[in-house]
N, CA, C and O atoms as a CHARMM CRD file, in Angstrom:
* protein
*
  320
    1    1 UNK  N    125.72800 113.40600  91.97600 PROA 1      0.00000
    2    1 UNK  CA   125.49500 113.70500  93.37100 PROA 1      0.00000
    3    1 UNK  C    125.58900 115.46000  93.37400 PROA 1      0.00000
    4    1 UNK  O    126.50700 116.27500  93.27900 PROA 1      0.00000
    5    2 UNK  N    124.15300 115.52700  93.53200 PROA 2      0.00000
    6    2 UNK  CA   124.25300 117.42400  93.71300 PROA 2      0.00000
    7    2 UNK  C    124.52700 117.50900  95.40400 PROA 2      0.00000
    8    2 UNK  O    124.73700 116.85100  96.42400 PROA 2      0.00000
    9    3 UNK  N    124.33600 118.94300  94.80300 PROA 3      0.00000
   10    3 UNK  CA   124.56400 120.04200  96.49500 PROA 3      0.00000
   11    3 UNK  C    123.03000 120.62300  96.52100 PROA 3      0.00000
   12    3 UNK  O    122.54700 121.38100  95.68000 PROA 3      0.00000
   13    4 UNK  N    122.42800 120.13300  97.59100 PROA 4      0.00000
   14    4 UNK  CA   121.15800 120.33600  97.89300 PROA 4      0.00000
   15    4 UNK  C    120.90800 121.50900  99.04200 PROA 4      0.00000
   16    4 UNK  O    119.80900 121.83300  99.49200 PROA 4      0.00000
   17    5 UNK  N    121.82400 121.90200  99.30000 PROA 5      0.00000
   18    5 UNK  CA   121.79800 122.83100 100.63600 PROA 5      0.00000
   19    5 UNK  C    123.04100 122.60100 101.73800 PROA 5      0.00000
   20    5 UNK  O    123.72900 121.58100 101.77100 PROA 5      0.00000
   21    6 UNK  N    123.13500 123.31400 102.29400 PROA 6      0.00000
   22    6 UNK  CA   124.02100 123.22100 103.28100 PROA 6      0.00000
   23    6 UNK  C    123.15000 122.95800 104.70600 PROA 6      0.00000
   24    6 UNK  O    122.04200 123.49300 104.68700 PROA 6      0.00000
   25    7 UNK  N    123.50600 122.17000 106.01200 PROA 7      0.00000
   26    7 UNK  CA   122.86200 122.45300 107.02000 PROA 7      0.00000
   27    7 UNK  C    123.68200 122.40500 108.35100 PROA 7      0.00000
   28    7 UNK  O    124.56700 121.57000 108.54100 PROA 7      0.00000
   29    8 UNK  N    123.43200 123.07200 108.98400 PROA 8      0.00000
   30    8 UNK  CA   124.23000 123.18300 110.42900 PROA 8      0.00000
   31    8 UNK  C    123.74100 122.15400 110.95300 PROA 8      0.00000
   32    8 UNK  O    122.58700 121.75900 110.78400 PROA 8      0.00000
   33    9 UNK  N    124.80200 121.50600 111.80600 PROA 9      0.00000
   34    9 UNK  CA   124.24600 120.88400 113.21200 PROA 9      0.00000
   35    9 UNK  C    124.13000 121.09300 114.20300 PROA 9      0.00000
   36    9 UNK  O    125.20900 121.44500 114.68200 PROA 9      0.00000
   37   10 UNK  N    123.18000 121.08400 115.05100 PROA 10     0.00000
   38   10 UNK  CA   123.07900 122.29500 116.20200 PROA 10     0.00000
   39   10 UNK  C    123.31700 121.33600 117.54300 PROA 10     0.00000
   40   10 UNK  O    123.00300 120.15400 117.40700 PROA 10     0.00000
   41   11 UNK  N    123.80700 121.72800 118.72700 PROA 11     0.00000
   42   11 UNK  CA   124.36100 121.64000 120.03400 PROA 11     0.00000
   43   11 UNK  C    124.18300 120.22300 120.50000 PROA 11     0.00000
   44   11 UNK  O    125.04000 119.65600 121.17800 PROA 11     0.00000
   45   12 UNK  N    123.05300 119.65700 120.12600 PROA 12     0.00000
   46   12 UNK  CA   122.21600 118.77800 120.45400 PROA 12     0.00000
   47   12 UNK  C    122.45900 117.01600 119.06400 PROA 12     0.00000
   48   12 UNK  O    122.14300 115.82700 119.10300 PROA 12     0.00000
   49   13 UNK  N    123.15200 117.91000 118.11000 PROA 13     0.00000
   50   13 UNK  CA   123.94800 116.87500 117.12900 PROA 13     0.00000
   51   13 UNK  C    122.13800 116.81400 116.55800 PROA 13     0.00000
   52   13 UNK  O    121.72600 115.67300 116.76600 PROA 13     0.00000
   53   14 UNK  N    121.15000 117.62000 115.99500 PROA 14     0.00000
   54   14 UNK  CA   120.35900 117.56400 115.15900 PROA 14     0.00000
   55   14 UNK  C    120.29800 118.42900 113.61700 PROA 14     0.00000
   56   14 UNK  O    120.51200 119.64000 113.68600 PROA 14     0.00000
   57   15 UNK  N    120.13400 118.08400 112.82900 PROA 15     0.00000
   58   15 UNK  CA   119.65300 119.21000 111.49500 PROA 15     0.00000
   59   15 UNK  C    118.36400 119.18500 110.88200 PROA 15     0.00000
   60   15 UNK  O    117.41500 118.59600 111.39900 PROA 15     0.00000
   61   16 UNK  N    118.29800 119.78000 109.83700 PROA 16     0.00000
   62   16 UNK  CA   117.00700 119.99400 109.14000 PROA 16     0.00000
   63   16 UNK  C    116.93800 119.37000 107.86100 PROA 16     0.00000
   64   16 UNK  O    117.09200 120.16200 106.93100 PROA 16     0.00000
   65   17 UNK  N    116.83900 118.73600 107.69200 PROA 17     0.00000
   66   17 UNK  CA   116.66900 118.15500 106.19600 PROA 17     0.00000
   67   17 UNK  C    115.89100 119.21700 104.96900 PROA 17     0.00000
   68   17 UNK  O    114.78500 119.66600 105.26900 PROA 17     0.00000
   69   18 UNK  N    116.30300 119.47200 104.04700 PROA 18     0.00000
   70   18 UNK  CA   115.73600 121.18300 103.56100 PROA 18     0.00000
   71   18 UNK  C    114.28200 120.38400 102.76700 PROA 18     0.00000
   72   18 UNK  O    114.16100 119.34900 102.11100 PROA 18     0.00000
   73   19 UNK  N    113.44800 121.31300 103.15700 PROA 19     0.00000
   74   19 UNK  CA   112.10200 121.11400 102.77400 PROA 19     0.00000
   75   19 UNK  C    112.07900 120.70200 101.07800 PROA 19     0.00000
   76   19 UNK  O    111.14400 119.98000 100.73100 PROA 19     0.00000
   77   20 UNK  N    112.87000 121.04900 100.23300 PROA 20     0.00000
   78   20 UNK  CA   112.52800 120.16200  98.70400 PROA 20     0.00000
   79   20 UNK  C    112.93300 118.96500  98.68000 PROA 20     0.00000
   80   20 UNK  O    112.61700 118.03900  97.93300 PROA 20     0.00000
   81   21 UNK  N    113.84100 119.03300  99.75800 PROA 21     0.00000
   82   21 UNK  CA   114.08100 117.05800 100.08800 PROA 21     0.00000
   83   21 UNK  C    113.18400 116.32800 100.62400 PROA 21     0.00000
   84   21 UNK  O    113.06000 115.13700 100.33700 PROA 21     0.00000
   85   22 UNK  N    112.17900 117.16600 101.77400 PROA 22     0.00000
   86   22 UNK  CA   111.64200 116.00600 102.76200 PROA 22     0.00000
   87   22 UNK  C    110.34700 116.08800 101.79100 PROA 22     0.00000
   88   22 UNK  O    109.37100 115.40300 102.09500 PROA 22     0.00000
   89   23 UNK  N    110.30300 116.95700 100.55500 PROA 23     0.00000
   90   23 UNK  CA   109.31600 116.66400  99.60700 PROA 23     0.00000
   91   23 UNK  C    109.09900 115.83700  98.64600 PROA 23     0.00000
   92   23 UNK  O    108.10800 115.35900  98.09500 PROA 23     0.00000
   93   24 UNK  N    110.44300 115.74400  98.53400 PROA 24     0.00000
   94   24 UNK  CA   110.91000 114.89700  97.05400 PROA 24     0.00000
   95   24 UNK  C    110.87600 113.44200  97.96300 PROA 24     0.00000
   96   24 UNK  O    110.29600 112.53000  97.37400 PROA 24     0.00000
   97   25 UNK  N    111.21000 113.23300  98.79500 PROA 25     0.00000
   98   25 UNK  CA   111.04500 111.65900  99.42900 PROA 25     0.00000
   99   25 UNK  C    110.21300 111.22600 100.11000 PROA 25     0.00000
  100   25 UNK  O    110.00300 110.04600 100.38800 PROA 25     0.00000
  101   26 UNK  N    109.36100 112.65500 100.62300 PROA 26     0.00000
  102   26 UNK  CA   107.96200 112.41100 100.82600 PROA 26     0.00000
  103   26 UNK  C    107.99800 112.19800 102.62500 PROA 26     0.00000
  104   26 UNK  O    107.14900 111.61000 103.29500 PROA 26     0.00000
  105   27 UNK  N    109.18600 112.83700 103.09000 PROA 27     0.00000
  106   27 UNK  CA   109.48500 112.98400 104.70200 PROA 27     0.00000
  107   27 UNK  C    108.10400 113.69200 105.49600 PROA 27     0.00000
  108   27 UNK  O    107.62100 114.64900 104.89100 PROA 27     0.00000
  109   28 UNK  N    107.50600 113.33800 106.66200 PROA 28     0.00000
  110   28 UNK  CA   106.96900 114.42400 106.75900 PROA 28     0.00000
  111   28 UNK  C    107.15700 114.01700 108.26800 PROA 28     0.00000
  112   28 UNK  O    107.48500 112.87800 108.60200 PROA 28     0.00000
  113   29 UNK  N    106.88900 115.18300 109.26500 PROA 29     0.00000
  114   29 UNK  CA   106.85700 114.87700 110.73400 PROA 29     0.00000
  115   29 UNK  C    106.40100 113.20500 111.84500 PROA 29     0.00000
  116   29 UNK  O    105.25400 112.80300 112.04100 PROA 29     0.00000
  117   30 UNK  N    107.64000 112.57800 112.35600 PROA 30     0.00000
  118   30 UNK  CA   107.67600 111.48100 112.50300 PROA 30     0.00000
  119   30 UNK  C    108.22600 110.60500 111.94700 PROA 30     0.00000
  120   30 UNK  O    108.58700 109.59800 112.55700 PROA 30     0.00000
  121   31 UNK  N    108.40300 110.75800 110.78800 PROA 31     0.00000
  122   31 UNK  CA   109.21200 109.18100 109.63200 PROA 31     0.00000
  123   31 UNK  C    110.45200 108.94200 110.30000 PROA 31     0.00000
  124   31 UNK  O    110.92600 109.88800 110.92800 PROA 31     0.00000
  125   32 UNK  N    110.79400 108.33600 110.29000 PROA 32     0.00000
  126   32 UNK  CA   112.58800 107.38600 110.27100 PROA 32     0.00000
  127   32 UNK  C    113.42100 107.46100 109.15300 PROA 32     0.00000
  128   32 UNK  O    113.09700 107.18300 107.99800 PROA 32     0.00000
  129   33 UNK  N    114.72600 107.92600 109.62700 PROA 33     0.00000
  130   33 UNK  CA   115.74500 107.82600 108.81000 PROA 33     0.00000
  131   33 UNK  C    116.68900 107.30900 109.39100 PROA 33     0.00000
  132   33 UNK  O    116.81500 107.46500 110.60500 PROA 33     0.00000
  133   34 UNK  N    117.86700 106.32900 108.41500 PROA 34     0.00000
  134   34 UNK  CA   118.79200 105.90900 108.64700 PROA 34     0.00000
  135   34 UNK  C    119.54900 106.83500 108.51600 PROA 34     0.00000
  136   34 UNK  O    119.19100 107.88700 107.98600 PROA 34     0.00000
  137   35 UNK  N    121.02100 106.58500 109.07500 PROA 35     0.00000
  138   35 UNK  CA   121.96800 107.45900 108.54400 PROA 35     0.00000
  139   35 UNK  C    123.51700 106.74800 108.70300 PROA 35     0.00000
  140   35 UNK  O    124.11400 106.92200 109.76500 PROA 35     0.00000
  141   36 UNK  N    124.02700 106.09600 107.82100 PROA 36     0.00000
  142   36 UNK  CA   124.80200 105.49300 107.53900 PROA 36     0.00000
  143   36 UNK  C    126.03100 106.12300 106.88100 PROA 36     0.00000
  144   36 UNK  O    125.99800 106.99000 106.00800 PROA 36     0.00000
  145   37 UNK  N    127.63800 105.30200 107.67600 PROA 37     0.00000
  146   37 UNK  CA   128.53800 106.01300 107.34200 PROA 37     0.00000
  147   37 UNK  C    129.25400 105.35400 106.04000 PROA 37     0.00000
  148   37 UNK  O    129.85900 104.30600 106.26500 PROA 37     0.00000
  149   38 UNK  N    129.25700 105.76800 104.91100 PROA 38     0.00000
  150   38 UNK  CA   129.49400 104.85700 103.81500 PROA 38     0.00000
  151   38 UNK  C    130.67000 105.76300 103.25600 PROA 38     0.00000
  152   38 UNK  O    130.54100 106.89700 102.79600 PROA 38     0.00000
  153   39 UNK  N    132.00800 104.93300 103.40700 PROA 39     0.00000
  154   39 UNK  CA   133.31700 105.66100 102.83900 PROA 39     0.00000
  155   39 UNK  C    134.00700 107.00200 103.12800 PROA 39     0.00000
  156   39 UNK  O    134.58800 107.74900 102.34000 PROA 39     0.00000
  157   40 UNK  N    133.76300 107.15100 104.70400 PROA 40     0.00000
  158   40 UNK  CA   133.93000 108.62300 104.99800 PROA 40     0.00000
  159   40 UNK  C    132.82400 109.68000 104.62300 PROA 40     0.00000
  160   40 UNK  O    132.95300 110.89000 104.81200 PROA 40     0.00000
  161   41 UNK  N    131.65300 109.03100 104.03400 PROA 41     0.00000
  162   41 UNK  CA   130.20000 109.96400 104.36100 PROA 41     0.00000
  163   41 UNK  C    129.60000 109.53500 104.67900 PROA 41     0.00000
  164   41 UNK  O    129.59400 108.31600 104.84800 PROA 41     0.00000
  165   42 UNK  N    128.57600 110.46200 104.99100 PROA 42     0.00000
  166   42 UNK  CA   127.39400 110.05600 106.11100 PROA 42     0.00000
  167   42 UNK  C    125.65200 110.26300 105.10200 PROA 42     0.00000
  168   42 UNK  O    125.17900 111.30100 104.63900 PROA 42     0.00000
  169   43 UNK  N    125.06400 108.79000 105.05900 PROA 43     0.00000
  170   43 UNK  CA   124.22700 108.76900 104.15100 PROA 43     0.00000
  171   43 UNK  C    122.87700 108.61900 104.92300 PROA 43     0.00000
  172   43 UNK  O    122.62300 107.63400 105.61600 PROA 43     0.00000
  173   44 UNK  N    122.06900 109.63300 104.75500 PROA 44     0.00000
  174   44 UNK  CA   120.73600 109.97800 105.61000 PROA 44     0.00000
  175   44 UNK  C    119.53300 108.99700 104.68600 PROA 44     0.00000
  176   44 UNK  O    118.91400 109.70200 103.88900 PROA 44     0.00000
  177   45 UNK  N    119.12600 107.53600 104.67300 PROA 45     0.00000
  178   45 UNK  CA   117.86300 106.45300 104.19000 PROA 45     0.00000
  179   45 UNK  C    116.60000 106.61000 104.33100 PROA 45     0.00000
  180   45 UNK  O    116.19100 106.05500 105.35100 PROA 45     0.00000
  181   46 UNK  N    115.78600 107.15000 103.71300 PROA 46     0.00000
  182   46 UNK  CA   114.69900 107.35300 104.86400 PROA 46     0.00000
  183   46 UNK  C    113.90100 105.56300 104.75600 PROA 46     0.00000
  184   46 UNK  O    113.68700 105.01400 103.67500 PROA 46     0.00000
  185   47 UNK  N    113.58400 104.94400 106.08800 PROA 47     0.00000
  186   47 UNK  CA   112.16300 103.95700 106.42400 PROA 47     0.00000
  187   47 UNK  C    111.40100 103.88100 106.02200 PROA 47     0.00000
  188   47 UNK  O    110.58000 104.73600 106.35300 PROA 47     0.00000
  189   48 UNK  N    110.93500 102.83000 104.95600 PROA 48     0.00000
  190   48 UNK  CA   109.63600 103.42100 104.92400 PROA 48     0.00000
  191   48 UNK  C    108.23500 102.54800 105.81200 PROA 48     0.00000
  192   48 UNK  O    108.42600 101.37800 106.14500 PROA 48     0.00000
  193   49 UNK  N    107.21400 103.06100 106.05500 PROA 49     0.00000
  194   49 UNK  CA   106.44100 102.44800 107.45500 PROA 49     0.00000
  195   49 UNK  C    105.64700 101.41100 106.37200 PROA 49     0.00000
  196   49 UNK  O    105.39200 101.56100 105.17700 PROA 49     0.00000
  197   50 UNK  N    105.30100 100.03300 107.52300 PROA 50     0.00000
  198   50 UNK  CA   104.31200  99.47100 106.83300 PROA 50     0.00000
  199   50 UNK  C    102.87000  99.77900 106.01500 PROA 50     0.00000
  200   50 UNK  O    102.37300  99.10700 105.11100 PROA 50     0.00000
  201   51 UNK  N    102.40400 100.92100 106.58400 PROA 51     0.00000
  202   51 UNK  CA   101.57000 101.58200 106.10100 PROA 51     0.00000
  203   51 UNK  C    101.46500 102.23500 104.58200 PROA 51     0.00000
  204   51 UNK  O    100.64700 102.46600 103.69100 PROA 51     0.00000
  205   52 UNK  N    102.81600 102.36400 104.90000 PROA 52     0.00000
  206   52 UNK  CA   103.56600 103.32300 102.85600 PROA 52     0.00000
  207   52 UNK  C    103.72900 101.84900 102.15900 PROA 52     0.00000
  208   52 UNK  O    103.24900 101.84300 101.02500 PROA 52     0.00000
  209   53 UNK  N    104.26400 100.66500 102.54500 PROA 53     0.00000
  210   53 UNK  CA   104.30400  99.69700 101.67200 PROA 53     0.00000
  211   53 UNK  C    103.35300  99.40500 101.12200 PROA 53     0.00000
  212   53 UNK  O    103.15900  99.22700  99.91900 PROA 53     0.00000
  213   54 UNK  N    102.32900  99.29900 102.43400 PROA 54     0.00000
  214   54 UNK  CA   100.70100  98.63900 101.74600 PROA 54     0.00000
  215   54 UNK  C    100.50300  99.61100 100.55800 PROA 54     0.00000
  216   54 UNK  O    100.49600  99.35000  99.35500 PROA 54     0.00000
  217   55 UNK  N    100.34100 100.83000 101.20800 PROA 55     0.00000
  218   55 UNK  CA    99.78200 101.97800 100.12600 PROA 55     0.00000
  219   55 UNK  C    100.26900 101.81600  98.49600 PROA 55     0.00000
  220   55 UNK  O     99.78100 102.49300  97.59000 PROA 55     0.00000
  221   56 UNK  N    101.03000 101.07600  98.35900 PROA 56     0.00000
  222   56 UNK  CA   102.03100 101.12700  97.06500 PROA 56     0.00000
  223   56 UNK  C    101.67200 100.05500  96.03100 PROA 56     0.00000
  224   56 UNK  O    102.07800 100.00600  94.86900 PROA 56     0.00000
  225   57 UNK  N    100.57700  98.93600  96.84600 PROA 57     0.00000
  226   57 UNK  CA   100.02600  98.02700  96.54100 PROA 57     0.00000
  227   57 UNK  C    101.30400  96.27300  96.48300 PROA 57     0.00000
  228   57 UNK  O    100.80900  95.15100  96.58600 PROA 57     0.00000
  229   58 UNK  N    101.99100  96.37000  96.40500 PROA 58     0.00000
  230   58 UNK  CA   103.33600  95.79400  96.89500 PROA 58     0.00000
  231   58 UNK  C    102.41300  94.83400  96.95300 PROA 58     0.00000
  232   58 UNK  O    101.25700  94.95300  97.35900 PROA 58     0.00000
  233   59 UNK  N    103.19500  93.41800  96.34000 PROA 59     0.00000
  234   59 UNK  CA   103.11400  91.64800  97.16700 PROA 59     0.00000
  235   59 UNK  C    103.81700  91.39200  98.23900 PROA 59     0.00000
  236   59 UNK  O    104.93100  91.86500  98.46300 PROA 59     0.00000
  237   60 UNK  N    103.05100  90.44300  99.13600 PROA 60     0.00000
  238   60 UNK  CA   103.21900  90.30900 100.46800 PROA 60     0.00000
  239   60 UNK  C    105.19500  89.75600 100.23100 PROA 60     0.00000
  240   60 UNK  O    106.03600  90.15300 101.03800 PROA 60     0.00000
  241   61 UNK  N    105.52400  88.96800  99.19200 PROA 61     0.00000
  242   61 UNK  CA   106.97500  88.93100  99.00000 PROA 61     0.00000
  243   61 UNK  C    107.60000  90.31400  98.34300 PROA 61     0.00000
  244   61 UNK  O    108.70200  90.04300  97.86600 PROA 61     0.00000
  245   62 UNK  N    107.24800  91.76000  98.15300 PROA 62     0.00000
  246   62 UNK  CA   107.77600  92.72300  98.38800 PROA 62     0.00000
  247   62 UNK  C    108.32800  93.44300  99.10100 PROA 62     0.00000
  248   62 UNK  O    109.42200  93.97500  99.29100 PROA 62     0.00000
  249   63 UNK  N    106.91300  93.33500  99.64900 PROA 63     0.00000
  250   63 UNK  CA   106.98700  93.90300 100.82900 PROA 63     0.00000
  251   63 UNK  C    108.36500  93.60900 102.22800 PROA 63     0.00000
  252   63 UNK  O    109.08700  94.24500 102.99600 PROA 63     0.00000
  253   64 UNK  N    107.99100  92.03200 101.77400 PROA 64     0.00000
  254   64 UNK  CA   108.91200  91.54000 103.34200 PROA 64     0.00000
  255   64 UNK  C    110.65800  91.89400 102.45100 PROA 64     0.00000
  256   64 UNK  O    111.69800  91.86700 103.10800 PROA 64     0.00000
  257   65 UNK  N    110.64800  92.12700 101.28700 PROA 65     0.00000
  258   65 UNK  CA   112.05600  91.92200 101.01200 PROA 65     0.00000
  259   65 UNK  C    112.64400  93.79700 101.16300 PROA 65     0.00000
  260   65 UNK  O    113.78500  94.24300 101.28300 PROA 65     0.00000
  261   66 UNK  N    111.70400  94.29700 101.11200 PROA 66     0.00000
  262   66 UNK  CA   111.50100  95.72900 101.59100 PROA 66     0.00000
  263   66 UNK  C    112.43900  96.22900 102.74700 PROA 66     0.00000
  264   66 UNK  O    113.42800  96.95100 102.87700 PROA 66     0.00000
  265   67 UNK  N    111.36200  95.24100 103.73600 PROA 67     0.00000
  266   67 UNK  CA   111.58100  95.34300 104.97900 PROA 67     0.00000
  267   67 UNK  C    112.75200  94.74300 105.48400 PROA 67     0.00000
  268   67 UNK  O    113.48700  95.35900 106.25500 PROA 67     0.00000
  269   68 UNK  N    112.94200  93.81000 105.18400 PROA 68     0.00000
  270   68 UNK  CA   114.39600  92.44000 105.36200 PROA 68     0.00000
  271   68 UNK  C    115.47700  93.75600 105.13500 PROA 68     0.00000
  272   68 UNK  O    116.18300  94.19200 106.04400 PROA 68     0.00000
  273   69 UNK  N    115.46300  94.24000 103.88500 PROA 69     0.00000
  274   69 UNK  CA   116.86500  95.15400 103.58000 PROA 69     0.00000
  275   69 UNK  C    116.95200  96.76400 104.61100 PROA 69     0.00000
  276   69 UNK  O    117.83900  97.60500 104.76000 PROA 69     0.00000
  277   70 UNK  N    115.60000  96.61600 105.14000 PROA 70     0.00000
  278   70 UNK  CA   115.79000  98.16100 105.95600 PROA 70     0.00000
  279   70 UNK  C    116.46800  97.88400 107.03600 PROA 70     0.00000
  280   70 UNK  O    117.15900  98.69100 107.65800 PROA 70     0.00000
  281   71 UNK  N    116.25100  96.41000 107.37600 PROA 71     0.00000
  282   71 UNK  CA   116.17900  95.85400 109.07600 PROA 71     0.00000
  283   71 UNK  C    117.95200  95.43200 109.06000 PROA 71     0.00000
  284   71 UNK  O    118.64500  95.47200 110.07700 PROA 71     0.00000
  285   72 UNK  N    118.37900  95.10400 107.91800 PROA 72     0.00000
  286   72 UNK  CA   120.00000  95.08100 107.35500 PROA 72     0.00000
  287   72 UNK  C    120.60300  96.32200 107.40500 PROA 72     0.00000
  288   72 UNK  O    121.81000  96.41200 107.63200 PROA 72     0.00000
  289   73 UNK  N    119.89900  97.29700 107.21800 PROA 73     0.00000
  290   73 UNK  CA   120.39300  98.70300 107.13900 PROA 73     0.00000
  291   73 UNK  C    120.90200  99.03200 108.39600 PROA 73     0.00000
  292   73 UNK  O    122.09300  99.14400 108.68700 PROA 73     0.00000
  293   74 UNK  N    119.65100  99.22300 109.33600 PROA 74     0.00000
  294   74 UNK  CA   119.66400  99.63000 110.55700 PROA 74     0.00000
  295   74 UNK  C    121.04200  98.53700 111.70400 PROA 74     0.00000
  296   74 UNK  O    121.91400  99.08200 112.38000 PROA 74     0.00000
  297   75 UNK  N    120.85600  97.12700 111.61200 PROA 75     0.00000
  298   75 UNK  CA   121.35400  96.23300 111.96800 PROA 75     0.00000
  299   75 UNK  C    123.35200  96.75800 111.76100 PROA 75     0.00000
  300   75 UNK  O    124.27900  96.92600 112.55400 PROA 75     0.00000
  301   76 UNK  N    123.19500  96.83900 110.31600 PROA 76     0.00000
  302   76 UNK  CA   124.78000  97.39600 109.78000 PROA 76     0.00000
  303   76 UNK  C    124.79600  98.64200 111.12200 PROA 76     0.00000
  304   76 UNK  O    125.51300  98.44800 112.10400 PROA 76     0.00000
  305   77 UNK  N    124.05400  99.71500 111.02500 PROA 77     0.00000
  306   77 UNK  CA   124.38600 100.97100 111.74100 PROA 77     0.00000
  307   77 UNK  C    124.67100 100.50800 113.18300 PROA 77     0.00000
  308   77 UNK  O    125.72100 100.96700 113.63400 PROA 77     0.00000
  309   78 UNK  N    124.01600  99.75200 113.96100 PROA 78     0.00000
  310   78 UNK  CA   124.35100  99.39500 115.05600 PROA 78     0.00000
  311   78 UNK  C    125.56700  98.61900 115.24900 PROA 78     0.00000
  312   78 UNK  O    126.32200  98.79300 116.20600 PROA 78     0.00000
  313   79 UNK  N    125.70600  97.96500 114.54800 PROA 79     0.00000
  314   79 UNK  CA   126.99400  97.09400 114.52200 PROA 79     0.00000
  315   79 UNK  C    128.46800  98.45400 114.76500 PROA 79     0.00000
  316   79 UNK  O    129.34200  98.37400 115.62800 PROA 79     0.00000
  317   80 UNK  N    128.30400  99.71800 113.59200 PROA 80     0.00000
  318   80 UNK  CA   129.03400 100.45500 113.94800 PROA 80     0.00000
  319   80 UNK  C    129.30500 101.04300 115.24400 PROA 80     0.00000
  320   80 UNK  O    130.20900 101.86900 115.37000 PROA 80     0.00000
């Protein structure tokens, strides 16, 4: 694990993901992420759009598996 920066939480509960991490993970304005509590830590997981998956030339089966995992993570987050 590396420390890539310290961010502040605003009074509205927002944070800014550091530019180097946005670039590294291809995050841009309007993209979605999932925030997961994992053993006392917060994890921020990018959610890939269908268009992004299509651009990677994945098979339908591969695309459906990635979407299924994303949905499972969303449901897990909603249950907490």
